[in-house]
N, C-alpha and C positions, 0 to 999 in steps of 0.2 A: 722163630723169636716174634714176639710180637711189635706191634707197630710202634706202640710210643716207646720201646727199650730202643728200636732201630734208628728211630728219628732221634733218641735222647745221643747214642752213640756216635751218630754222625757229628751231631753239633759238636760233642766234645772234640773229636778227629779234628773240625774244622777251626774251631777255638784253637787248638794247639799247634795248628800249623800256621794260624794267621798270629801269635805268639814268636815262633820260631826257634830255631836251639839255640839255649845260652850256655854258655859255657863258664865254669866255675872259674876260679883264678888256681885250679890247681891241675895237674898235668891229664888232660882228656885221654882215654885210651887211644893207642898207639904211636908212632914217629914224629908226634907234632913237637916244634920249637916255638917258646914263646917268646914273643918281642916285647911286649909291657910287661916289664918285671918291676921291682920297686924301686929302681933307677933306669940312667940312660945308657947301659952299656951294649945294648944289643944295636946300638945307632952310631952310626959314624961322628967323627966330629966334623965341625962345629956346628953342635945342637941348639947353639943360642938360647933363646929362653926357655928354650919348653922345660919341663920341672914334672915330678911326679907328685902325686895329691892323692888324697882318698875321695869320699862324697863329693858330689857336683851337685850344684844346682842353680836356678837362674836368678839373679838378682831382685829383689823387691822393688828396686828404684828405678829398674833397667831392663827390658824382656829381650834384650840383646846381649847382653853381656853375662858372665858368669862368675861363683864366687865357688870356692871350694875348701874343703875342711883336711886339715892335716891327718896323711891317713898314707896309703899305698895301693896300687893295682891301677891308677888311672894317671895317664900323662896329657898334659895340657901345655898349649902354645903361647904359655906367659900371662899375665895379669893382663895385659893389654890385649890378647890375640893378637899380635902379629908380632911374626918372629921368623926364624928360615923355617926350611922343609927340613923333614926329616929323611934320614936315608938309611937302610938298614946294613948293620955289616954283612949278614946271611946273605947269598945270592942263591937263585933259582931258576927253572926253565919250568918243566911241568909241575903245578902246586896247586894245592888245595888250601883257602885263606878262609879263616874266619876274623872277621873284624867288627866290632862294636866301638859305635862314635855317637856323640850327641852335638847338637849345634844346638843354638839359642834362634831367635826368629830371624830370617835372612841370613843366614851364613852361606858360607862356601866353602869348598875344600874338595879333595880327591885322594883314590889309592891308586896307583899305579905301579903296574906287573911289570916287573923284570924294568923299572924305571923308564917304560916305554906306554903301556898302555893304561888310559885312564878309567877307570867305572867313578862316576861324578857322585858328590858328595855337595847335597842341597839341600835347603827347606824350602821341599816344592808342596808341603803340607798349606804354604800361604804363596809361597812364589811362584805364579806361572811363566814358563819361559818357553823357549824354542824346544820341541820334540828332541832331539839327541843332545840338548843340555839339560837333562832336568837330571832328578836324583835317582841313581840308576842305571843313568846311560851308558853305554861305552862312546866316551865324550866324542862327539863328532861324529860318530858313525851311526849308530844303533839306538833308540831311544828305549826304554823300558815296553814290555810288554803292557803294563799297569803302573798307577801310582800306588805305590805301597806305603808310602812314608807315615809317620807318625808325628806328633805334634811336637814343633820344637821345644827344648827341654827333656825329649824323653830319650832313652837308650833305643839303639836301633840296630841291627845285626846285617852284614853281609856275608854268606856262605858262598865263596866263588871256586870254582872250578876252571882252571885253567892251564890249556895248551897251546905251549910257544910256537909262533910260526918258525920254521927252520931250513936252510939254505940246502938244497938239495947236490948232490955231486954234479948232475947234470947243469948248477946254476939256477934252476927254477926255484922258487919258494913255494913250500908245502903251507898252506894259510894254517893257524892256529883256532881255537876258540874259546869262548867265554860262554859259560853256564851260571848263573848267579840266582840265589834267593832272597830276597828282601824282606827282612821281619817274617821269614819262614812261605815267602809268595814268591813264584817262580816269577823273573821279570827279564831273565835273556836264557834265552834256549841255543845250545849251539850255534852262538853270533860269530860268524868267520872272523879271523884277527890275521891280515896281512902283514906287510914291513914297514907299513908305515907307522912312526909314531903320533902319539894325538898330541895337539896343542899343548903347548908348554912342558913337555916332557925335558928331562936333561939328557936323557940318553935317546941315540938315533940308532939305525942300522940292526941288521939280523945279527943276533949275538946267540951263545949257548946258553947263556946264564945274565940276572941281572938281578939287583936289589929291589925289594920293596921300598916303595917311595910314599909318604905322606904329604902333600901338598899341603904350607903354609899360604892362604889367600890372602891376607888380611885380616880376615875375623876369626873368631873365637872357635875353638872346637876341640872336643873331649874325645879321647878313644881309650879303650881298654880291652881285654883277653884277644890282642893281635894273637892267633896262633896259625905258624905254615908247616904245611906236612908234602914234602918233596912228592910227587907221583913217578 
């Protein structure tokens, strides 16, 4: 293989990895469950001002607020960007999750596995903060390996492999782990998860299963293509 061809192929591979996996609204292969449907039927009541919508864009009059077009496939936390947290009806233990999110400048949110363990969602393209509070951090525990954030107003992806901590018959806790890709870039690599929940978690303690929890932090946030697959 010629040197030029090798450089081209490696460049194409790097570009593909930087973009990351993008799921369509169609069912991906395998036993996946979609949580972002055309309605909020996958989430426990009350759902507050969360609503379904179509295409989303940053308002021309404000770089911290969103507008949306009629349609389906996106869930948004109300026109004011402030409402309740979302808790899934389905519960999981070991799981693979795909989450796509969009935030405007300065926004903050989070994705909690089993309602206990948060992966931070934050505009870190502009916002420098403490290491274990960055976007992609296992919040309060472990910073991401690299800042893989895209500019605010662009869709971003998390691909998460989560193994839950478990209570053994001996009474000891067997740690779980997080492995996470952010926009196709590895940011958490088999990071241990003990029995301590992260800050603001709605649930605590070791359990066999728990819900997926999307945090409303009082800032605008949009989600789409949220899929989970039990491992």
